[in-house]
N, CA, C and O atoms as a CHARMM CRD file, in Angstrom:
* protein
*
  260
    1    1 MET  N     87.78800  11.69600  31.51400 PROA 1      0.00000
    2    1 MET  CA    87.19700  10.42000  31.36800 PROA 1      0.00000
    3    1 MET  C     85.73500  10.47300  31.74100 PROA 1      0.00000
    4    1 MET  O     84.90800   9.81800  31.10800 PROA 1      0.00000
    5    2 LEU  N     85.40400  11.24500  32.76200 PROA 2      0.00000
    6    2 LEU  CA    84.02100  11.36500  33.16600 PROA 2      0.00000
    7    2 LEU  C     83.16400  12.05200  32.08400 PROA 2      0.00000
    8    2 LEU  O     81.97600  11.78600  31.90400 PROA 2      0.00000
    9    3 ARG  N     83.86000  12.95000  31.38600 PROA 3      0.00000
   10    3 ARG  CA    83.19300  13.65200  30.30000 PROA 3      0.00000
   11    3 ARG  C     82.75400  12.69100  29.20100 PROA 3      0.00000
   12    3 ARG  O     81.67300  12.84200  28.63100 PROA 3      0.00000
   13    4 TYR  N     83.57600  11.72500  28.91400 PROA 4      0.00000
   14    4 TYR  CA    83.26200  10.71000  27.86800 PROA 4      0.00000
   15    4 TYR  C     82.14800   9.81700  28.30800 PROA 4      0.00000
   16    4 TYR  O     81.26200   9.45200  27.53500 PROA 4      0.00000
   17    5 LEU  N     82.21200   9.46300  29.60300 PROA 5      0.00000
   18    5 LEU  CA    81.05200   8.62900  30.13300 PROA 5      0.00000
   19    5 LEU  C     79.76200   9.33600  30.00200 PROA 5      0.00000
   20    5 LEU  O     78.75300   8.71900  29.66000 PROA 5      0.00000
   21    6 ILE  N     79.74600  10.63700  30.26600 PROA 6      0.00000
   22    6 ILE  CA    78.53200  11.39700  30.14500 PROA 6      0.00000
   23    6 ILE  C     78.10100  11.51900  28.66300 PROA 6      0.00000
   24    6 ILE  O     76.90900  11.43000  28.37000 PROA 6      0.00000
   25    7 TYR  N     79.01500  11.71500  27.76200 PROA 7      0.00000
   26    7 TYR  CA    78.68400  11.71200  26.35100 PROA 7      0.00000
   27    7 TYR  C     78.06100  10.37200  25.89300 PROA 7      0.00000
   28    7 TYR  O     77.08800  10.36600  25.13900 PROA 7      0.00000
   29    8 VAL  N     78.60200   9.29300  26.33300 PROA 8      0.00000
   30    8 VAL  CA    78.09800   8.02200  25.98900 PROA 8      0.00000
   31    8 VAL  C     76.68600   7.82600  26.57200 PROA 8      0.00000
   32    8 VAL  O     75.83900   7.24100  25.89700 PROA 8      0.00000
   33    9 ALA  N     76.41300   8.28000  27.76100 PROA 9      0.00000
   34    9 ALA  CA    75.14900   8.12700  28.37900 PROA 9      0.00000
   35    9 ALA  C     74.11100   9.02800  27.58200 PROA 9      0.00000
   36    9 ALA  O     72.97800   8.61200  27.33900 PROA 9      0.00000
   37   10 VAL  N     74.53300  10.22500  27.20600 PROA 10     0.00000
   38   10 VAL  CA    73.53900  11.05100  26.51700 PROA 10     0.00000
   39   10 VAL  C     73.27100  10.45400  25.14500 PROA 10     0.00000
   40   10 VAL  O     72.11700  10.40600  24.72000 PROA 10     0.00000
   41   11 ILE  N     74.27100  10.01100  24.45800 PROA 11     0.00000
   42   11 ILE  CA    74.02000   9.41800  23.16000 PROA 11     0.00000
   43   11 ILE  C     73.13100   8.16100  23.27500 PROA 11     0.00000
   44   11 ILE  O     72.23900   7.93500  22.45700 PROA 11     0.00000
   45   12 PHE  N     73.39300   7.38200  24.28000 PROA 12     0.00000
   46   12 PHE  CA    72.53900   6.20400  24.45600 PROA 12     0.00000
   47   12 PHE  C     71.06900   6.58700  24.68400 PROA 12     0.00000
   48   12 PHE  O     70.17400   5.97600  24.10100 PROA 12     0.00000
   49   13 LEU  N     70.81600   7.61600  25.54800 PROA 13     0.00000
   50   13 LEU  CA    69.45100   8.07400  25.78100 PROA 13     0.00000
   51   13 LEU  C     68.79500   8.55000  24.49100 PROA 13     0.00000
   52   13 LEU  O     67.65000   8.20000  24.20600 PROA 13     0.00000
   53   14 LEU  N     69.55200   9.38400  23.67700 PROA 14     0.00000
   54   14 LEU  CA    68.99600   9.88000  22.43100 PROA 14     0.00000
   55   14 LEU  C     68.64900   8.74200  21.46600 PROA 14     0.00000
   56   14 LEU  O     67.58400   8.73400  20.84800 PROA 14     0.00000
   57   15 VAL  N     69.58400   7.77200  21.35200 PROA 15     0.00000
   58   15 VAL  CA    69.33300   6.64800  20.42500 PROA 15     0.00000
   59   15 VAL  C     68.15400   5.94500  20.85900 PROA 15     0.00000
   60   15 VAL  O     67.29500   5.63200  20.03400 PROA 15     0.00000
   61   16 ASP  N     68.02500   5.64200  22.20200 PROA 16     0.00000
   62   16 ASP  CA    66.91300   4.85600  22.73300 PROA 16     0.00000
   63   16 ASP  C     65.58100   5.69300  22.34400 PROA 16     0.00000
   64   16 ASP  O     64.60100   5.13600  21.84900 PROA 16     0.00000
   65   17 HSD  N     65.62900   6.95500  22.58900 PROA 17     0.00000
   66   17 HSD  CA    64.41400   7.77300  22.30900 PROA 17     0.00000
   67   17 HSD  C     64.05900   7.75800  20.84800 PROA 17     0.00000
   68   17 HSD  O     62.89300   7.57300  20.49900 PROA 17     0.00000
   69   18 LEU  N     65.01100   7.94400  20.00100 PROA 18     0.00000
   70   18 LEU  CA    64.72600   7.99400  18.56500 PROA 18     0.00000
   71   18 LEU  C     64.26500   6.61200  18.08600 PROA 18     0.00000
   72   18 LEU  O     63.31300   6.51800  17.31200 PROA 18     0.00000
   73   19 TYR  N     64.92600   5.54300  18.53600 PROA 19     0.00000
   74   19 TYR  CA    64.50200   4.22100  18.13200 PROA 19     0.00000
   75   19 TYR  C     63.15900   3.85000  18.56500 PROA 19     0.00000
   76   19 TYR  O     62.42400   3.20500  17.81800 PROA 19     0.00000
   77   20 THR  N     62.78200   4.23800  19.78600 PROA 20     0.00000
   78   20 THR  CA    61.47100   3.90200  20.34100 PROA 20     0.00000
   79   20 THR  C     60.35400   4.56300  19.57200 PROA 20     0.00000
   80   20 THR  O     59.31100   3.96900  19.30100 PROA 20     0.00000
   81   21 HSD  N     60.60800   5.83400  19.22300 PROA 21     0.00000
   82   21 HSD  CA    59.47900   6.56200  18.52100 PROA 21     0.00000
   83   21 HSD  C     59.46800   6.39600  17.06400 PROA 21     0.00000
   84   21 HSD  O     58.37800   6.36300  16.49200 PROA 21     0.00000
   85   22 TRP  N     60.59000   6.28400  16.38100 PROA 22     0.00000
   86   22 TRP  CA    60.67000   6.22200  14.85700 PROA 22     0.00000
   87   22 TRP  C     61.41400   5.06000  14.35600 PROA 22     0.00000
   88   22 TRP  O     61.52400   4.94000  13.13600 PROA 22     0.00000
   89   23 GLY  N     61.93200   4.20200  15.12600 PROA 23     0.00000
   90   23 GLY  CA    62.68400   2.96800  14.65000 PROA 23     0.00000
   91   23 GLY  C     61.86400   2.06300  13.77800 PROA 23     0.00000
   92   23 GLY  O     62.20500   1.84100  12.61600 PROA 23     0.00000
   93   24 PRO  N     60.79800   1.54200  14.31100 PROA 24     0.00000
   94   24 PRO  CA    60.00400   0.57700  13.49800 PROA 24     0.00000
   95   24 PRO  C     59.47600   1.13400  12.19800 PROA 24     0.00000
   96   24 PRO  O     59.37300   0.40800  11.20800 PROA 24     0.00000
   97   25 GLU  N     59.13500   2.42200  12.18200 PROA 25     0.00000
   98   25 GLU  CA    58.67900   3.06400  10.94200 PROA 25     0.00000
   99   25 GLU  C     59.81200   3.14900   9.93400 PROA 25     0.00000
  100   25 GLU  O     59.60500   2.90600   8.74500 PROA 25     0.00000
  101   26 ILE  N     60.98200   3.48300  10.38700 PROA 26     0.00000
  102   26 ILE  CA    62.08400   3.61600   9.45500 PROA 26     0.00000
  103   26 ILE  C     62.53400   2.24200   8.92400 PROA 26     0.00000
  104   26 ILE  O     62.84100   2.11900   7.73900 PROA 26     0.00000
  105   27 ILE  N     62.57600   1.21800   9.77400 PROA 27     0.00000
  106   27 ILE  CA    62.92100  -0.12400   9.41000 PROA 27     0.00000
  107   27 ILE  C     61.92800  -0.65400   8.36200 PROA 27     0.00000
  108   27 ILE  O     62.31700  -1.18700   7.32200 PROA 27     0.00000
  109   28 ASN  N     60.66800  -0.49100   8.66600 PROA 28     0.00000
  110   28 ASN  CA    59.61800  -0.99600   7.74000 PROA 28     0.00000
  111   28 ASN  C     59.65300  -0.30100   6.40200 PROA 28     0.00000
  112   28 ASN  O     59.47600  -0.93900   5.36400 PROA 28     0.00000
  113   29 ARG  N     59.89200   1.06800   6.40900 PROA 29     0.00000
  114   29 ARG  CA    59.97300   1.81300   5.16900 PROA 29     0.00000
  115   29 ARG  C     61.14300   1.36500   4.35400 PROA 29     0.00000
  116   29 ARG  O     61.01300   1.23200   3.13700 PROA 29     0.00000
  117   30 ALA  N     62.29600   1.11900   4.96300 PROA 30     0.00000
  118   30 ALA  CA    63.55400   0.67200   4.25700 PROA 30     0.00000
  119   30 ALA  C     63.24000  -0.71600   3.68500 PROA 30     0.00000
  120   30 ALA  O     63.54600  -0.97500   2.52200 PROA 30     0.00000
  121   31 ALA  N     62.63200  -1.61700   4.47800 PROA 31     0.00000
  122   31 ALA  CA    62.37600  -2.93500   4.01700 PROA 31     0.00000
  123   31 ALA  C     61.39300  -2.92800   2.79900 PROA 31     0.00000
  124   31 ALA  O     61.58300  -3.65700   1.82600 PROA 31     0.00000
  125   32 SER  N     60.35100  -2.08400   2.89900 PROA 32     0.00000
  126   32 SER  CA    59.37900  -1.96100   1.85100 PROA 32     0.00000
  127   32 SER  C     60.00900  -1.43500   0.57500 PROA 32     0.00000
  128   32 SER  O     59.64400  -1.87700  -0.51400 PROA 32     0.00000
  129   33 THR  N     60.94900  -0.49900   0.68100 PROA 33     0.00000
  130   33 THR  CA    61.66700   0.01900  -0.47200 PROA 33     0.00000
  131   33 THR  C     62.53200  -1.02800  -1.09200 PROA 33     0.00000
  132   33 THR  O     62.56600  -1.16600  -2.31400 PROA 33     0.00000
  133   34 PHE  N     63.25500  -1.79300  -0.24800 PROA 34     0.00000
  134   34 PHE  CA    64.07400  -2.89800  -0.79200 PROA 34     0.00000
  135   34 PHE  C     63.28900  -3.93300  -1.47000 PROA 34     0.00000
  136   34 PHE  O     63.68900  -4.40500  -2.53400 PROA 34     0.00000
  137   35 MET  N     62.13100  -4.33800  -0.88900 PROA 35     0.00000
  138   35 MET  CA    61.36800  -5.45300  -1.41800 PROA 35     0.00000
  139   35 MET  C     60.47100  -4.99600  -2.60100 PROA 35     0.00000
  140   35 MET  O     60.07900  -5.81700  -3.43000 PROA 35     0.00000
  141   36 GLY  N     60.15100  -3.68500  -2.67200 PROA 36     0.00000
  142   36 GLY  CA    59.31700  -3.24000  -3.74000 PROA 36     0.00000
  143   36 GLY  C     57.89200  -3.38600  -3.44300 PROA 36     0.00000
  144   36 GLY  O     57.08600  -3.16200  -4.34600 PROA 36     0.00000
  145   37 ARG  N     57.49400  -3.73000  -2.30200 PROA 37     0.00000
  146   37 ARG  CA    56.11700  -3.84100  -1.88300 PROA 37     0.00000
  147   37 ARG  C     55.99200  -3.55000  -0.34700 PROA 37     0.00000
  148   37 ARG  O     56.98400  -3.60900   0.37900 PROA 37     0.00000
  149   38 PRO  N     54.82500  -3.25400   0.09800 PROA 38     0.00000
  150   38 PRO  CA    54.74900  -2.99400   1.51200 PROA 38     0.00000
  151   38 PRO  C     54.96300  -4.22700   2.38700 PROA 38     0.00000
  152   38 PRO  O     54.25500  -5.22200   2.22900 PROA 38     0.00000
  153   39 VAL  N     55.88700  -4.18000   3.26600 PROA 39     0.00000
  154   39 VAL  CA    56.17200  -5.30500   4.22900 PROA 39     0.00000
  155   39 VAL  C     56.24600  -4.73300   5.63300 PROA 39     0.00000
  156   39 VAL  O     56.53700  -3.55700   5.85300 PROA 39     0.00000
  157   40 THR  N     55.96200  -5.64200   6.58600 PROA 40     0.00000
  158   40 THR  CA    56.12000  -5.21500   7.98200 PROA 40     0.00000
  159   40 THR  C     57.09000  -6.12500   8.59000 PROA 40     0.00000
  160   40 THR  O     56.83700  -7.32100   8.73900 PROA 40     0.00000
  161   41 VAL  N     58.26200  -5.55500   8.96800 PROA 41     0.00000
  162   41 VAL  CA    59.35100  -6.31100   9.59500 PROA 41     0.00000
  163   41 VAL  C     59.25900  -6.25400  11.09900 PROA 41     0.00000
  164   41 VAL  O     59.44700  -7.25000  11.79800 PROA 41     0.00000
  165   42 VAL  N     58.97200  -5.08400  11.57000 PROA 42     0.00000
  166   42 VAL  CA    58.91700  -4.80600  13.00500 PROA 42     0.00000
  167   42 VAL  C     57.52700  -4.30800  13.29800 PROA 42     0.00000
  168   42 VAL  O     57.07300  -3.32600  12.71200 PROA 42     0.00000
  169   43 GLU  N     56.83400  -4.99500  14.22000 PROA 43     0.00000
  170   43 GLU  CA    55.50800  -4.51600  14.66700 PROA 43     0.00000
  171   43 GLU  C     55.67900  -3.33900  15.67100 PROA 43     0.00000
  172   43 GLU  O     56.55100  -3.32100  16.53900 PROA 43     0.00000
  173   44 GLU  N     54.81300  -2.41400  15.47900 PROA 44     0.00000
  174   44 GLU  CA    54.87200  -1.28100  16.44200 PROA 44     0.00000
  175   44 GLU  C     53.89500  -1.48900  17.53900 PROA 44     0.00000
  176   44 GLU  O     52.70500  -1.68500  17.29300 PROA 44     0.00000
  177   45 SER  N     54.37400  -1.44900  18.74900 PROA 45     0.00000
  178   45 SER  CA    53.46700  -1.63100  19.87800 PROA 45     0.00000
  179   45 SER  C     52.81000  -0.27900  20.14100 PROA 45     0.00000
  180   45 SER  O     53.41300   0.76500  19.89100 PROA 45     0.00000
  181   46 PRO  N     51.60800  -0.29500  20.63000 PROA 46     0.00000
  182   46 PRO  CA    50.90700   1.01000  20.81600 PROA 46     0.00000
  183   46 PRO  C     51.38600   1.76300  22.04200 PROA 46     0.00000
  184   46 PRO  O     51.21300   2.98100  22.10200 PROA 46     0.00000
  185   47 TYR  N     51.97200   1.10600  23.00900 PROA 47     0.00000
  186   47 TYR  CA    52.41700   1.80300  24.21800 PROA 47     0.00000
  187   47 TYR  C     53.92700   1.73500  24.36700 PROA 47     0.00000
  188   47 TYR  O     54.45900   0.91300  25.11300 PROA 47     0.00000
  189   48 ARG  N     54.59400   2.59700  23.65700 PROA 48     0.00000
  190   48 ARG  CA    56.09000   2.45300  23.75700 PROA 48     0.00000
  191   48 ARG  C     56.52600   3.79100  24.50100 PROA 48     0.00000
  192   48 ARG  O     56.02000   4.88100  24.23400 PROA 48     0.00000
  193   49 GLU  N     57.47100   3.60900  25.41900 PROA 49     0.00000
  194   49 GLU  CA    58.02300   4.65500  26.12500 PROA 49     0.00000
  195   49 GLU  C     59.54100   4.51700  26.16900 PROA 49     0.00000
  196   49 GLU  O     60.02400   3.42600  26.46900 PROA 49     0.00000
  197   50 SER  N     60.30000   5.53600  25.89300 PROA 50     0.00000
  198   50 SER  CA    61.76900   5.46100  26.04700 PROA 50     0.00000
  199   50 SER  C     62.08200   5.78600  27.43700 PROA 50     0.00000
  200   50 SER  O     61.21700   6.15500  28.23000 PROA 50     0.00000
  201   51 ILE  N     63.36500   5.64400  27.74700 PROA 51     0.00000
  202   51 ILE  CA    63.84300   6.00900  29.07000 PROA 51     0.00000
  203   51 ILE  C     63.60700   7.45000  29.40400 PROA 51     0.00000
  204   51 ILE  O     63.30100   7.78000  30.55000 PROA 51     0.00000
  205   52 ILE  N     63.74500   8.32900  28.41700 PROA 52     0.00000
  206   52 ILE  CA    63.48900   9.73600  28.66600 PROA 52     0.00000
  207   52 ILE  C     61.99700  10.03200  29.00400 PROA 52     0.00000
  208   52 ILE  O     61.68200  10.85100  29.86700 PROA 52     0.00000
  209   53 ASP  N     61.09700   9.31700  28.27400 PROA 53     0.00000
  210   53 ASP  CA    59.69300   9.44600  28.51400 PROA 53     0.00000
  211   53 ASP  C     59.32800   8.98400  29.90500 PROA 53     0.00000
  212   53 ASP  O     58.53300   9.61800  30.59900 PROA 53     0.00000
  213   54 LYS  N     59.92500   7.86000  30.30900 PROA 54     0.00000
  214   54 LYS  CA    59.64200   7.24100  31.65700 PROA 54     0.00000
  215   54 LYS  C     60.15700   8.19900  32.77100 PROA 54     0.00000
  216   54 LYS  O     59.49900   8.36300  33.79800 PROA 54     0.00000
  217   55 ALA  N     61.33300   8.82300  32.55500 PROA 55     0.00000
  218   55 ALA  CA    61.90500   9.77400  33.45000 PROA 55     0.00000
  219   55 ALA  C     60.98600  11.04900  33.69400 PROA 55     0.00000
  220   55 ALA  O     60.72700  11.51800  34.80200 PROA 55     0.00000
  221   56 ILE  N     60.55800  11.51000  32.52000 PROA 56     0.00000
  222   56 ILE  CA    59.71500  12.73300  32.60300 PROA 56     0.00000
  223   56 ILE  C     58.41500  12.43300  33.27800 PROA 56     0.00000
  224   56 ILE  O     57.91000  13.23800  34.06000 PROA 56     0.00000
  225   57 LYS  N     57.84700  11.23600  32.97200 PROA 57     0.00000
  226   57 LYS  CA    56.62800  10.86100  33.66000 PROA 57     0.00000
  227   57 LYS  C     56.83600  10.73900  35.18800 PROA 57     0.00000
  228   57 LYS  O     55.97400  11.18000  35.94800 PROA 57     0.00000
  229   58 LYS  N     57.94300  10.15800  35.64800 PROA 58     0.00000
  230   58 LYS  CA    58.17700   9.96200  37.02100 PROA 58     0.00000
  231   58 LYS  C     58.43400  11.28000  37.67600 PROA 58     0.00000
  232   58 LYS  O     58.01500  11.45300  38.82000 PROA 58     0.00000
  233   59 VAL  N     59.08700  12.22700  37.04900 PROA 59     0.00000
  234   59 VAL  CA    59.28500  13.53400  37.57200 PROA 59     0.00000
  235   59 VAL  C     57.95200  14.28700  37.80000 PROA 59     0.00000
  236   59 VAL  O     57.73500  14.91600  38.83600 PROA 59     0.00000
  237   60 LYS  N     57.05400  14.18800  36.75600 PROA 60     0.00000
  238   60 LYS  CA    55.79600  14.78800  36.87100 PROA 60     0.00000
  239   60 LYS  C     54.97200  14.30300  38.02300 PROA 60     0.00000
  240   60 LYS  O     54.27300  15.07100  38.68400 PROA 60     0.00000
  241   61 GLU  N     55.06900  12.95200  38.26700 PROA 61     0.00000
  242   61 GLU  CA    54.34400  12.30600  39.36900 PROA 61     0.00000
  243   61 GLU  C     54.90600  12.79200  40.71100 PROA 61     0.00000
  244   61 GLU  O     54.14000  13.00900  41.64900 PROA 61     0.00000
  245   62 VAL  N     56.18500  12.96000  40.81300 PROA 62     0.00000
  246   62 VAL  CA    56.76900  13.38000  42.09700 PROA 62     0.00000
  247   62 VAL  C     56.49400  14.80100  42.33700 PROA 62     0.00000
  248   62 VAL  O     56.21300  15.16100  43.48000 PROA 62     0.00000
  249   63 LEU  N     56.54800  15.67500  41.33400 PROA 63     0.00000
  250   63 LEU  CA    56.26000  17.05600  41.48300 PROA 63     0.00000
  251   63 LEU  C     54.76900  17.35700  41.62200 PROA 63     0.00000
  252   63 LEU  O     54.38900  18.39300  42.16800 PROA 63     0.00000
  253   64 GLY  N     53.93500  16.45900  41.13100 PROA 64     0.00000
  254   64 GLY  CA    52.49500  16.61500  41.19700 PROA 64     0.00000
  255   64 GLY  C     51.85100  16.35000  42.56600 PROA 64     0.00000
  256   64 GLY  O     50.69400  16.68700  42.81900 PROA 64     0.00000
  257   65 ARG  N     52.64600  15.74000  43.41800 PROA 65     0.00000
  258   65 ARG  CA    52.08000  15.36200  44.77400 PROA 65     0.00000
  259   65 ARG  C     52.01100  16.50200  45.67200 PROA 65     0.00000
  260   65 ARG  O     51.57400  16.36300  46.81500 PROA 65     0.00000
């Protein structure tokens, strides 16, 4: 049972990371293909960080002291 919870957590982190970095681009590209013209459905914010990015940043801060 614990193994499945770990699998779900890892999959959640990977999906969050992929969506944060490439999600809006993929959604906009699919919508543009469907509409036949360039459209923006999801605005991309310039400062996006996934949970993995935040954890790595925090570890670097702790180890950097």
